[in-house]
N, CA, C and O atoms as a GROMACS GRO file, in nm:
protein
  304
    1MET      N    1   8.544   6.317   2.666
    1MET     CA    2   8.567   6.201   2.749
    1MET      C    3   8.674   6.221   2.869
    1MET      O    4   8.788   6.251   2.836
    2SER      N    5   8.645   6.208   2.999
    2SER     CA    6   8.720   6.260   3.134
    2SER      C    7   8.850   6.233   3.120
    2SER      O    8   8.899   6.179   3.021
    3THR      N    9   8.916   6.272   3.226
    3THR     CA   10   9.033   6.292   3.216
    3THR      C   11   9.099   6.131   3.316
    3THR      O   12   9.203   6.064   3.311
    4ARG      N   13   8.978   6.125   3.394
    4ARG     CA   14   9.005   5.942   3.452
    4ARG      C   15   8.973   5.846   3.345
    4ARG      O   16   9.054   5.754   3.339
    5GLU      N   17   8.846   5.842   3.232
    5GLU     CA   18   8.843   5.774   3.150
    5GLU      C   19   8.956   5.780   3.043
    5GLU      O   20   8.952   5.688   2.961
    6LEU      N   21   9.047   5.864   3.030
    6LEU     CA   22   9.191   5.858   2.909
    6LEU      C   23   9.271   5.808   3.010
    6LEU      O   24   9.335   5.715   2.960
    7ALA      N   25   9.285   5.814   3.064
    7ALA     CA   26   9.385   5.757   3.208
    7ALA      C   27   9.344   5.629   3.177
    7ALA      O   28   9.407   5.588   3.080
    8ARG      N   29   9.250   5.535   3.229
    8ARG     CA   30   9.222   5.412   3.208
    8ARG      C   31   9.249   5.385   3.044
    8ARG      O   32   9.333   5.296   3.031
    9THR      N   33   9.216   5.422   2.955
    9THR     CA   34   9.247   5.409   2.803
    9THR      C   35   9.381   5.362   2.800
    9THR      O   36   9.428   5.257   2.754
   10LEU      N   37   9.443   5.473   2.866
   10LEU     CA   38   9.568   5.489   2.841
   10LEU      C   39   9.654   5.362   2.915
   10LEU      O   40   9.767   5.326   2.885
   11LEU      N   41   9.574   5.312   3.008
   11LEU     CA   42   9.622   5.225   3.109
   11LEU      C   43   9.596   5.091   3.026
   11LEU      O   44   9.695   5.028   2.990
   12ASP      N   45   9.478   5.047   2.998
   12ASP     CA   46   9.412   5.004   2.869
   12ASP      C   47   9.533   4.932   2.764
   12ASP      O   48   9.565   4.813   2.757
   13GLU      N   49   9.575   5.022   2.706
   13GLU     CA   50   9.709   5.005   2.616
   13GLU      C   51   9.842   4.966   2.617
   13GLU      O   52   9.911   4.907   2.534
   14MET      N   53   9.871   5.025   2.760
   14MET     CA   54   9.983   5.015   2.808
   14MET      C   55  10.053   4.876   2.830
   14MET      O   56   9.994   4.816   2.919
   15PRO      N   57  10.167   4.801   2.775
   15PRO     CA   58  10.215   4.667   2.811
   15PRO      C   59  10.240   4.673   2.957
   15PRO      O   60  10.275   4.776   3.015
   16ASP      N   61  10.217   4.536   3.027
   16ASP     CA   62  10.241   4.531   3.177
   16ASP      C   63  10.367   4.548   3.228
   16ASP      O   64  10.395   4.571   3.346
   17SER      N   65  10.470   4.530   3.098
   17SER     CA   66  10.600   4.550   3.137
   17SER      C   67  10.643   4.654   3.210
   17SER      O   68  10.725   4.653   3.302
   18ASP      N   69  10.544   4.801   3.132
   18ASP     CA   70  10.555   4.884   3.142
   18ASP      C   71  10.519   4.998   3.303
   18ASP      O   72  10.574   5.102   3.339
   19LEU      N   73  10.401   4.912   3.367
   19LEU     CA   74  10.322   4.940   3.432
   19LEU      C   75  10.417   4.995   3.578
   19LEU      O   76  10.398   5.099   3.640
   20ILE      N   77  10.487   4.924   3.596
   20ILE     CA   78  10.588   4.919   3.723
   20ILE      C   79  10.637   5.066   3.746
   20ILE      O   80  10.670   5.150   3.831
   21TYR      N   81  10.620   5.044   3.624
   21TYR     CA   82  10.704   5.220   3.592
   21TYR      C   83  10.613   5.367   3.662
   21TYR      O   84  10.636   5.457   3.743
   22LEU      N   85  10.476   5.314   3.555
   22LEU     CA   86  10.371   5.482   3.598
   22LEU      C   87  10.326   5.373   3.788
   22LEU      O   88  10.290   5.439   3.886
   23VAL      N   89  10.334   5.267   3.794
   23VAL     CA   90  10.271   5.253   3.970
   23VAL      C   91  10.374   5.333   4.034
   23VAL      O   92  10.347   5.438   4.091
   24ALA      N   93  10.499   5.282   4.024
   24ALA     CA   94  10.603   5.392   4.138
   24ALA      C   95  10.564   5.554   4.122
   24ALA      O   96  10.533   5.633   4.212
   25TYR      N   97  10.576   5.577   3.972
   25TYR     CA   98  10.536   5.738   3.964
   25TYR      C   99  10.421   5.784   4.046
   25TYR      O  100  10.423   5.877   4.127
   26MET      N  101  10.310   5.698   4.012
   26MET     CA  102  10.156   5.749   4.090
   26MET      C  103  10.223   5.749   4.215
   26MET      O  104  10.227   5.863   4.262
   27GLN      N  105  10.284   5.654   4.292
   27GLN     CA  106  10.272   5.650   4.388
   27GLN      C  107  10.342   5.749   4.507
   27GLN      O  108  10.313   5.767   4.626
   28SER      N  109  10.461   5.812   4.411
   28SER     CA  110  10.537   5.900   4.440
   28SER      C  111  10.448   6.018   4.442
   28SER      O  112  10.448   6.083   4.546
   29LEU      N  113  10.372   6.057   4.345
   29LEU     CA  114  10.260   6.130   4.348
   29LEU      C  115  10.209   6.155   4.472
   29LEU      O  116  10.216   6.266   4.524
   30LYS      N  117  10.147   6.039   4.532
   30LYS     CA  118  10.049   6.022   4.617
   30LYS      C  119  10.111   6.022   4.750
   30LYS      O  120  10.036   6.019   4.847
   31ALA      N  121  10.239   6.023   4.767
   31ALA     CA  122  10.305   6.014   4.880
   31ALA      C  123  10.366   6.196   4.840
   31ALA      O  124  10.400   6.233   4.952
   32LEU      N  125  10.378   6.252   4.795
   32LEU     CA  126  10.422   6.354   4.772
   32LEU      C  127  10.324   6.509   4.808
   32LEU      O  128  10.372   6.618   4.840
   33LYS      N  129  10.181   6.478   4.792
   33LYS     CA  130  10.037   6.525   4.788
   33LYS      C  131  10.034   6.488   4.952
   33LYS      O  132   9.990   6.578   5.024
   34ASP      N  133  10.071   6.380   5.008
   34ASP     CA  134  10.015   6.324   5.135
   34ASP      C  135  10.078   6.376   5.259
   34ASP      O  136  10.037   6.390   5.374
   35ALA      N  137  10.227   6.410   5.182
   35ALA     CA  138  10.305   6.459   5.275
   35ALA      C  139  10.332   6.610   5.326
   35ALA      O  140  10.318   6.692   5.236
   36GLU      N  141  10.369   6.662   5.452
   36GLU     CA  142  10.349   6.761   5.505
   36GLU      C  143  10.462   6.815   5.472
   36GLU      O  144  10.565   6.773   5.525
   37ILE      N  145  10.469   6.930   5.367
   37ILE     CA  146  10.601   6.978   5.314
   37ILE      C  147  10.584   7.144   5.319
   37ILE      O  148  10.486   7.202   5.272
   38PRO      N  149  10.674   7.199   5.372
   38PRO     CA  150  10.781   7.150   5.469
   38PRO      C  151  10.722   7.058   5.597
   38PRO      O  152  10.601   7.073   5.612
   39ASN      N  153  10.785   6.965   5.692
   39ASN     CA  154  10.755   6.930   5.814
   39ASN      C  155  10.747   7.051   5.902
   39ASN      O  156  10.802   7.159   5.878
   40ALA      N  157  10.653   7.015   6.034
   40ALA     CA  158  10.698   7.110   6.113
   40ALA      C  159  10.818   7.128   6.210
   40ALA      O  160  10.822   7.209   6.303
   41LYS      N  161  10.918   7.040   6.174
   41LYS     CA  162  10.995   7.060   6.222
   41LYS      C  163  11.118   7.142   6.149
   41LYS      O  164  11.212   7.176   6.222
   42THR      N  165  11.122   7.171   6.028
   42THR     CA  166  11.167   7.268   5.903
   42THR      C  167  11.092   7.376   5.912
   42THR      O  168  11.156   7.481   5.918
   43GLN      N  169  10.950   7.387   5.916
   43GLN     CA  170  10.886   7.494   5.941
   43GLN      C  171  10.929   7.541   6.065
   43GLN      O  172  10.944   7.663   6.066
   44ALA      N  173  10.957   7.478   6.180
   44ALA     CA  174  10.986   7.554   6.270
   44ALA      C  175  11.163   7.632   6.236
   44ALA      O  176  11.201   7.745   6.266
   45ALA      N  177  11.239   7.521   6.164
   45ALA     CA  178  11.389   7.607   6.156
   45ALA      C  179  11.368   7.752   6.067
   45ALA      O  180  11.439   7.851   6.087
   46ILE      N  181  11.241   7.745   5.949
   46ILE     CA  182  11.220   7.846   5.880
   46ILE      C  183  11.161   7.968   5.996
   46ILE      O  184  11.175   8.090   6.003
   47ASP      N  185  11.127   7.920   6.035
   47ASP     CA  186  11.069   8.037   6.138
   47ASP      C  187  11.170   8.172   6.196
   47ASP      O  188  11.191   8.291   6.172
   48GLU      N  189  11.221   8.039   6.307
   48GLU     CA  190  11.316   8.107   6.362
   48GLU      C  191  11.424   8.153   6.309
   48GLU      O  192  11.500   8.218   6.380
   49VAL      N  193  11.462   8.122   6.130
   49VAL     CA  194  11.522   8.235   6.060
   49VAL      C  195  11.493   8.327   6.035
   49VAL      O  196  11.555   8.433   6.044
   50ASP      N  197  11.394   8.305   5.998
   50ASP     CA  198  11.314   8.442   5.950
   50ASP      C  199  11.295   8.556   6.080
   50ASP      O  200  11.296   8.678   6.063
   51SER      N  201  11.281   8.496   6.194
   51SER     CA  202  11.286   8.596   6.332
   51SER      C  203  11.393   8.638   6.313
   51SER      O  204  11.404   8.755   6.277
   52MET      N  205  11.494   8.566   6.328
   52MET     CA  206  11.629   8.625   6.350
   52MET      C  207  11.692   8.745   6.242
   52MET      O  208  11.770   8.838   6.261
   53ILE      N  209  11.626   8.700   6.132
   53ILE     CA  210  11.701   8.835   6.001
   53ILE      C  211  11.573   8.922   6.021
   53ILE      O  212  11.583   9.017   5.944
   54ARG      N  213  11.460   8.930   6.090
   54ARG     CA  214  11.385   9.020   6.125
   54ARG      C  215  11.435   9.112   6.260
   54ARG      O  216  11.450   9.234   6.250
   55THR      N  217  11.451   9.062   6.349
   55THR     CA  218  11.498   9.129   6.482
   55THR      C  219  11.623   9.145   6.477
   55THR      O  220  11.667   9.200   6.578
   56GLY      N  221  11.742   9.104   6.357
   56GLY     CA  222  11.845   9.149   6.377
   56GLY      C  223  11.968   9.018   6.497
   56GLY      O  224  12.090   9.018   6.516
   57GLU      N  225  11.862   8.931   6.548
   57GLU     CA  226  11.964   8.861   6.614
   57GLU      C  227  12.025   8.734   6.562
   57GLU      O  228  12.014   8.697   6.445
   58GLY      N  229  12.083   8.676   6.645
   58GLY     CA  230  12.155   8.576   6.584
   58GLY      C  231  12.315   8.616   6.500
   58GLY      O  232  12.373   8.725   6.492
   59GLU      N  233  12.360   8.454   6.435
   59GLU     CA  234  12.537   8.523   6.396
   59GLU      C  235  12.471   8.471   6.241
   59GLU      O  236  12.402   8.380   6.195
   60HIS      N  237  12.538   8.587   6.198
   60HIS     CA  238  12.531   8.589   6.006
   60HIS      C  239  12.655   8.580   5.973
   60HIS      O  240  12.752   8.648   6.007
   61PHE      N  241  12.642   8.461   5.878
   61PHE     CA  242  12.815   8.413   5.812
   61PHE      C  243  12.839   8.494   5.664
   61PHE      O  244  12.772   8.483   5.561
   62GLU      N  245  12.909   8.543   5.677
   62GLU     CA  246  12.971   8.538   5.501
   62GLU      C  247  13.086   8.514   5.488
   62GLU      O  248  13.194   8.552   5.533
   63GLY      N  249  13.049   8.448   5.422
   63GLY     CA  250  13.193   8.372   5.345
   63GLY      C  251  13.143   8.226   5.223
   63GLY      O  252  13.031   8.211   5.174
   64SER      N  253  13.240   8.153   5.205
   64SER     CA  254  13.226   8.035   5.162
   64SER      C  255  13.148   7.944   5.230
   64SER      O  256  13.109   7.958   5.346
   65THR      N  257  13.120   7.827   5.138
   65THR     CA  258  13.058   7.717   5.231
   65THR      C  259  13.181   7.624   5.296
   65THR      O  260  13.167   7.572   5.407
   66ALA      N  261  13.291   7.610   5.224
   66ALA     CA  262  13.414   7.566   5.231
   66ALA      C  263  13.450   7.658   5.417
   66ALA      O  264  13.456   7.624   5.536
   67ASP      N  265  13.463   7.780   5.335
   67ASP     CA  266  13.541   7.848   5.531
   67ASP      C  267  13.394   7.828   5.623
   67ASP      O  268  13.414   7.817   5.744
   68PHE      N  269  13.263   7.823   5.583
   68PHE     CA  270  13.174   7.785   5.686
   68PHE      C  271  13.200   7.662   5.756
   68PHE      O  272  13.205   7.654   5.879
   69PHE      N  273  13.216   7.566   5.676
   69PHE     CA  274  13.289   7.404   5.727
   69PHE      C  275  13.351   7.415   5.792
   69PHE      O  276  13.334   7.356   5.899
   70ALA      N  277  13.508   7.528   5.764
   70ALA     CA  278  13.604   7.489   5.809
   70ALA      C  279  13.603   7.578   5.957
   70ALA      O  280  13.671   7.536   6.050
   71GLN      N  281  13.532   7.688   5.971
   71GLN     CA  282  13.536   7.737   6.107
   71GLN      C  283  13.442   7.603   6.149
   71GLN      O  284  13.519   7.513   6.186
   72LEU      N  285  13.312   7.564   6.155
   72LEU     CA  286  13.256   7.445   6.214
   72LEU      C  287  13.343   7.391   6.324
   72LEU      O  288  13.340   7.405   6.447
   73ALA      N  289  13.442   7.306   6.218
   73ALA     CA  290  13.517   7.202   6.224
   73ALA      C  291  13.639   7.291   6.358
   73ALA      O  292  13.660   7.220   6.457
   74ALA      N  293  13.681   7.375   6.358
   74ALA     CA  294  13.762   7.413   6.399
   74ALA      C  295  13.715   7.452   6.568
   74ALA      O  296  13.777   7.461   6.674
   75GLU      N  297  13.573   7.468   6.528
   75GLU     CA  298  13.522   7.510   6.658
   75GLU      C  299  13.456   7.343   6.715
   75GLU      O  300  13.350   7.354   6.776
   76GLY      N  301  13.476   7.288   6.709
   76GLY     CA  302  13.481   7.124   6.776
   76GLY      C  303  13.332   7.081   6.740
   76GLY      O  304  13.292   6.968   6.770
   0.00000   0.00000   0.00000
């Protein structure tokens, strides 16, 4: 029995009231597969940081997240 045939058999055995959960799960899987992860904007940001690390350019922050946000708030 193929995987597709097994899935159909299991589908046929499920009550209709449970199918909504399976449909939602399958839609999520399809959306993830179709999505460009990371998207172009995120990939550009990753590439920029990689370049900054490689070249030593940019500003490096060492400290806690709270300290970082305090610094950002102070800068306006």
